[in-house]
Steps between C-alpha positions, in 0.01 A plus 500: 500500500629847419622724784228763447218244490614343826544843661143596404364183658697580817376860488139386489569283804665790685198720431271239657653578841424874496324599822619208713657593835871547561639252753862505620657173382179417314515268204145391424187649345275421794687656793693761299838576350805708572690646205724205422227247579280661235771501232608143579140376474458668161825349371409156633162532329672495160757233582792705632602377843743719697639315803697577816637850534356580159160540666592834659501836321879502517522141374283589201718807433812284494351200314354650184634692203501875556340707228499874438164513322221330693204328339206294620629206703809670637551553871567847642740492795533764768751549780853625543837420345549232766182302424152493353228526763182518288389337174202566275358353181521723189158486336511778239744756358391818320787727409686574824207396717534148640198344668557237764295259706638487851420366842556826680416722792597247762808381681615270775207604722241400238438152633123465461200642317423755771851645472477505119172693518638746757814561289314508165732219385387301200586389149463802277602657173725805507698710255875551520701714265414841368346715771415204724848359547625345823847608599620152593456324164803277440394381159328218317560131441340268247424155644399376153848560359742254661 
């Protein structure tokens, strides 16, 4: 199957989780996801199986091919020079605007649904790039190009 076809299937799967709660350490669609749990589930859904340290944001940053121009199916990584601390699924790119699906708004204290609601932490779509850029964007990787 071509890279773009597989990425579109994965993207449809990622979109199916929009609105689910954020859960620290979460890796399932019933209880909720954290950022890496969401991306790992999407990749596993299309037959890519990251293992071990590769299941963290930093592991994903180090595992996959870095690209300068993102497209649907890439992962956006955030953090510092030392390590990636957040990962999101790239769903669409229009010019300089990159749209991501992320499990965001939570952190290590988001351990149940009540905390997720209180912190407004859930799986959501956001724009990065252009006027909506985050200052801690490290770059992009393409898990479909190995």
